[in-house]
Structures are given as structure tokens and as C-alpha cells.
VOKOL-546632 format. One line per 4 residues: number of its first residue (from 1); their letters; for each residue y, x, z of C-alpha. Coordinates in steps of 0.05 Angstrom, whole numbers, always signed. Each point is the difference from the previous one (the first is absolute). Layout:
# VOKOL-546632
NUM> A> Y/X/Z; ...
# end
This chain:
# VOKOL-546632
1> MINV> +303/-302/+143; -69/-3/-29; -8/+77/-29; -64/+13/-41
5> TKSY> -40/+29/+60; -1/-9/+73; -25/+48/+54; -65/-17/+25
9> LGNK> -7/+4/+80; -67/+3/+31; -24/-24/+67; +57/+7/+47
13> TKFL> -44/+3/+63; -49/+45/-35; +56/+53/-22; +26/-5/+71
17> GYVD> -65/+23/+27; +3/+56/-44; +63/+22/+20; -20/+3/+78
21> SIYA> -57/+44/-25; +51/+39/-30; +39/-3/+68; -62/+18/+41
25> SGWL> -15/+61/-44; +67/+26/-15; -27/+23/-68; +49/-27/-38
29> TNHG> -5/+43/-72; -37/+63/-22; -73/-32/-28; -10/-47/+60
33> PLVT> -54/-46/+13; +33/-67/-32; +16/+46/-69; -73/+35/+8
37> ELEE> -28/-76/+4; +38/-20/-51; -24/+48/-48; -67/-18/+9
41> RLRD> +2/-72/-3; +41/+9/-68; -41/+48/-25; -59/-53/+12
45> YLGV> +39/-58/-16; +21/+31/-74; -68/+34/-14; +33/+73/-4
49> RNII> -28/+64/+23; +70/+35/+30; +68/-33/+19; +50/+37/+30
53> LTNN> +56/-37/+29; +72/+9/-10; +65/-23/+19; +21/-29/-65
57> GTLA> -26/-2/-66; +50/+43/-38; -17/+51/+37; -71/-14/-9
61> LQIA> +22/+3/-75; +32/+74/+19; -59/+33/+34; -47/-18/-47
65> YRAL> +41/+33/-54; +0/+68/+37; -76/-16/+26; -12/+13/-79
69> NLSG> +42/+56/-13; +47/-40/-45; +46/+28/-39; +31/+0/-75
73> SAIT> -11/-73/-23; -33/-67/+12; -8/-62/-46; +19/-58/+40
77> TPFS> +20/-69/-14; +74/-26/-8; -18/-72/+35; -7/+18/+69
81> FVAT> +33/+5/+64; +56/+56/+5; -43/+41/+45; -56/+6/-50
85> TSSL> +52/+49/-40; +49/+25/+54; -65/+28/+43; -14/+48/-62
89> QWEG> +71/+27/-18; +3/+11/+74; -69/+42/-2; +33/+33/-68
93> VRPI> -46/-36/-38; +38/-21/-64; -28/-79/-18; -13/-13/-74
97> FADI> -1/-77/-12; -54/-28/-41; +8/-68/-19; -42/-63/+40
101> DKAT> -49/-52/-26; +41/-66/-27; -50/-46/+36; -24/+43/+58
105> WNLD> +75/+29/+19; -45/+62/+21; +5/+71/-34; -27/-5/-66
109> PQQI> -61/+51/-10; +8/+5/-80; +72/+20/+16; -12/+59/+44
113> EARI> -30/+49/-43; +57/-2/-51; +39/+19/+62; -40/+69/+23
117> EADT> +43/+55/+3; -27/+80/+10; +27/-3/+75; -31/-69/+17
121> QAIV> -48/+4/+55; -6/-76/+27; +6/-76/-17; +32/-43/+50
125> ATHV> -17/-70/-11; +23/-61/+47; -47/-59/+9; +59/-48/-18
129> FGNA> +7/-67/+44; -71/+15/+25; -29/-4/-68; -53/+58/-18
133> CDVE> +11/+41/-49; -43/+24/-58; -31/+62/+47; -61/+12/-42
137> TIAQ> +37/+14/-63; +53/+31/+46; -61/+45/+28; -26/+12/-73
141> VAQR> +77/+32/-22; +6/+37/+63; -71/+33/-7; +21/+14/-79
145> HRLK> +65/+38/+27; -24/+27/+67; +53/-41/+36; -2/-26/+71
149> VIYD> +9/-79/+10; +42/-22/+59; +3/-79/+5; +65/-32/+32
153> GAHA> -38/-51/+37; +60/-32/+44; -19/-69/-28; -74/+6/+3
157> FSVR> -26/-10/+66; -66/-36/+0; +2/+10/-76; -71/+9/-34
161> YKDQ> -32/+24/-60; -69/-13/-26; -18/-17/+72; +27/+65/+29
165> SVFN> +71/+17/+31; +45/+18/-57; +27/+57/+47; -69/+39/-22
169> WGDI> +24/+10/-69; +47/+66/-7; +9/+60/+41; +45/-29/+47
173> STLS> +26/-72/+8; +60/-13/+48; +12/-67/+47; +66/-23/+18
177> FHAT> -3/-36/+72; +78/-26/-3; +18/-64/+41; +8/-30/-68
181> KLFH> -76/+8/-20; -56/-49/+6; -32/+53/+48; +48/+39/+37
185> TIEG> +15/+48/+63; +72/-21/+0; +10/+61/-36; -53/+47/-18
189> GAIV> -46/+25/-61; -67/+27/-9; -33/+57/-50; -74/-19/-21
193> TDDD> -47/+54/-32; -73/+6/-10; +6/+78/+5; -16/+29/+69
197> ALAE> +34/+65/-3; +61/-39/-36; +10/-43/+57; -1/+61/+51
201> RIRL> +60/+31/-41; +37/-71/+4; -9/-1/+77; +25/+69/+3
205> LCNF> +62/-13/-44; +15/-71/+42; +8/+44/+61; +45/+58/-19
209> GIVD> -72/+47/-19; -14/+1/+66; -80/+12/+9; -1/+15/+76
213> TDII> +49/+18/+52; +3/+72/-13; -17/-8/-80; +48/-21/-59
217> DGIG> -25/-3/-65; +49/-8/-54; +66/-44/-6; -9/-72/+26
221> INAK> +45/-56/+21; +3/-46/+60; -35/-73/-48; -38/-23/+68
225> LNEF> -6/-75/+23; +18/-20/+77; -43/-43/+40; +48/-58/-5
229> AAAM> -2/-1/-68; -76/-2/-7; -7/-50/+52; +37/-49/-51
233> GLCI> -49/+19/-42; -62/-7/+41; +23/-73/+19; +21/-16/-78
237> LDDM> -70/+24/-25; -35/-53/+44; +38/-58/-45; -9/+28/-67
241> ALIL> -51/-51/-20; +55/-56/+15; +55/+47/-35; -33/-2/-58
245> EQRE> -31/-70/-5; +74/-30/+10; +30/+46/-52; -57/-15/-41
249> EIAS> +17/-81/+0; +76/+16/-12; -14/+45/-58; -46/-57/-26
253> RYEQ> +47/-52/+0; +54/+42/-30; -52/+13/-58; -24/-72/-6
257> QLGD> +73/-23/-6; +38/+55/-33; -60/+27/-43; +17/-35/-61
261> HFDL> +73/+14/-4; +11/+66/+16; -36/+75/-22; -44/+14/+63
265> QRQQ> -29/+72/+16; -72/+10/-35; -54/+18/+47; -36/+67/-4
269> PYSQ> -76/-21/-20; -42/+6/+53; +39/+3/+55; +24/-34/+59
273> RNHS> +77/-16/+23; +38/-8/+66; +53/-47/-25; +45/+51/+41
277> YFPI> +69/-23/-61; -6/-58/-44; +43/+30/-55; +17/-49/-64
281> ALTD> +30/+25/-66; +64/-41/-27; +13/+0/-71; +60/+49/+5
285> ENQL> +52/+26/+48; +45/-60/-9; -54/-47/+25; -13/+46/+51
289> LQCR> +68/-5/+28; +6/-74/-10; -68/-14/+45; +23/+50/+55
293> AALK> +74/-33/+7; -33/-69/+4; -48/+23/+50; +43/+36/+43
297> NKGI> +46/-63/-3; -53/-28/+34; -9/+48/+56; -61/+36/-27
301> NPRR> +7/+80/-27; -44/+17/-57; -4/+78/-16; +1/+44/-62
305> YFYP> -54/+47/+16; -5/+43/-35; +68/+11/-25; +26/+40/-27
309> SLDT> -54/+39/-52; +0/+67/+39; +7/+33/-71; +69/-22/+7
313> LSYV> +22/+31/+65; +58/+52/-4; -29/+51/+29; -66/+3/-46
317> QPQI> -1/+40/-54; +10/-33/-65; -63/-12/-34; -19/-47/-54
321> PQTE> +7/-79/+17; -55/-33/+32; +10/-65/-36; -49/-50/+36
325> SRAL> +15/+32/+65; +77/-22/-11; -7/-62/-28; -48/-28/+58
329> SRRV> +47/+21/+46; +55/-36/-20; -52/-59/-1; -43/-3/+66
333> LCLP> +26/-38/+59; -43/+3/+66; -10/-75/+38; -1/-8/+74
337> IYPG> -77/+13/+22; -27/+9/+72; -37/-36/+51; +35/-56/+31
341> LPRH> +46/-14/-65; +9/-72/+9; -23/-45/-55; +68/-32/-12
345> VQNT> +33/+72/-15; -55/+9/-54; +8/-64/-30; +78/+11/-4
349> VIET> -16/+75/-31; -45/-43/-55; +45/-62/-9; +63/+48/-6
353> LLSP> -39/+47/-54; -14/-64/-38; +61/-29/+0; +39/-12/-64
357> SSQG> +59/+33/+29; -44/+58/+20; -36/+1/-73; +52/-15/-40
361> SHLA> -24/-21/-67; -68/+50/-1; -58/-22/+43; +13/-62/+37
365> TERI> +32/-66/-26; +27/-63/+32; -63/-32/-21; -47/+48/+38
369> WPQV> +55/+5/+66; -26/-66/+22; -66/+17/-6; +1/+60/+37
373> AASL> +36/-33/+61; -53/-60/-4; -52/+54/-4; +21/+37/+65
377> LLED> +13/-60/+42; -70/-31/-14; -31/+72/+20; +35/+7/+62
381> RLSP> -26/-80/+13; -70/+12/-20; -8/+76/+24; -21/+8/+79
385> PAPA> +53/+46/+35; +1/+67/-12; -31/+42/+63; +55/+14/+48
389> YKRI> +29/+67/+7; -45/+32/+61; +50/+42/+42; -16/+0/+73
393> Y> +56/+17/+52
# end
């Protein structure tokens, strides 16, 4: 079965070299040398002031809220992975949903102010599918109402806005380094902030609140990354140029073949994307289910992501329905995109989505379908072979 993503494995020889160094030192966790090296390299690669590694992205969010002493409520997006909402509730912060922008699919800054309540202390926004939020307008809203801003950047590794890391916006940004992400440490995450004092508080929170062997300064938790995870991250960081290049090639081909037939996410102006996902929006849920079934019949497993809209969750306090998010969540399907995705598999995805049997009477017709197939065949004949998936064993 072909899935939406496939975990990238770094150079095995290099990884085993790091494993040998771990065995030689006997240092398995607790701020080891590989974790320190990875933090330093990520700080330089991303262009951020402080980055603290964690053992997953959800804990990164929870620690971010703790570090900022959040309580009361926070304005957040209903169109995100469930952890964005559940982490708030886990920390005793009530999520208040504001709707999304119809084009970018990110939290709509114009919807935020109407949802602010007396106890609202923060805005929690997601860079959805690696598409940068309208960070400048959100900053203006936050400044007017004296709110903290936390960005869930789980999909946004290497994304830039106006020639700097998108993680340089807001009080805190969090990252996920789960194995499904384009950069990963098998399991892991990180917290980014440009506030040095806040960074020190975050480090304490990640290590039980321990300052020194004899000093404990407040409540903390164990959110430390281990050395084996850091080793994988170091290997993958070396391959980031290749990973991003191949993702861009696959995304460009999808855009060329599907862009005139489906709604695609509009990129935030002045931003650079990482193609962490390739989502399309179908006409309605019926067409989505039809296309998904057709792809699964051919051994391809697309993903309804994000679904359902988080404002519909049973454990969330009932609120005003967020109509844009609810409608989009019923239409969005993410397609396979990862380094090494075979060209013939991508052809099958495109052909299936544009075939009359998938489209019904809507976008494709019996006249268009032969042209689509012929175009893909001609492209394969004229195009040079796609770069090989470089994995060394």
C-alpha cells in the first residue's frame, strides 16, 4: 500500500557511526553530545536564536503553554491536527475557535478579534501543511489585545517568510519531529523562541525543573530527547537539500496536472514552502469518498487530513460552528508525497483523480480523459529520469 508519506531513513553507515559513539561514551540521554550538536546545527540551519529539543511535538506545545503561564482561554484554529486543541485542554486552557481563511486554510486574523473573551490570554495558530500564517496581521491583533502568540509549526520545518525563518514570529513556535515529518528524529519535537530568559525556563520545564543536582526550581516534566533520536536527526539534516528538492519536484507535477481541476491551498505571499503535504480540495464529501475509494482500489492510501474539524469534537465545549473549517475538512484529501515516490505511482494518482469514474459529471469528461493519459505518457517519455532516492546501507 502506498501511503501519504514514507519515513525517510538517513545514511545507515553514518547512523551506525553515531551509534558506535554512543556505545563508546555510554551517554544515552540527559543532554548528551549528539543532542547538543543537533540543537546547534538546527539553530544555524533554521536561523533562530534558541531551539530546545523535546521528545515529541505534543509535549512541546504543552511546555510552551506552561512556559508562558497560560490560563483562561486561547483563540485557536479548528483546522489542525487534534494535538493543537487537546494540548490546550490538557493544560487547562479553554480553546476558543476562530474560523479559517478560505484560500490559505490558516487561522483567519479577521476572525480572531470577535472571538476574544475576558479571560483570553493567547492566540495559537498552525502553519497548515507548511503554509505560513499571516504572521504580521496576527502580531498586530495580539499587540492590540496584549495576547501571547504560539505557532504550531509541526508542518513548517525550513519554511521562510520574508527571507527569515517563520519560527522567528510569535512568542514561541513548536515543531514536531515525528517519523512522518520531512525532518524527523523518529520521535521528537522542538521549541523555538528568541527570548533567552524564556528559553531557560523551557529547558527547566523539560527536565523536571532541575537547575542542578541539589536545586529544583518549580514543577517540570521529562521531555528530553535521547541520543539515538538525535543521531537520526543529524543524518537526515545532512540530506535536507535532497529531501526538499524531490518534494518540490513531486508537488510541481501535481500542481501542473491537477491545478486546473481541483482547489489547491493558496500560498501566503512572501513565503517559501516546504511541500510537507500535497492537499487537494474536492467539490464535496461525496466526491472525496469516491476518489478515495478509487485510489484505495489501486493500492494508494490518501488521507483525510484534517478531519474532522476540531470544533466538532465531543469533548470540546459547544461553540459557534466554524463554517469554513467544517466545509473544508469534508473536502480535503492529502496525496502521496515523499522522496522516492515512484513516477508511475504519481501517474496512477493523477490518472485516477482525473478519470471520469472518479469525477462523475463534474470536472473531467470523456473528452478530457484521453488527453490527460496521453499528456502523462508524453511527459514520461520526454522527461529525464527522476533523481534516485539516495539511501545508503
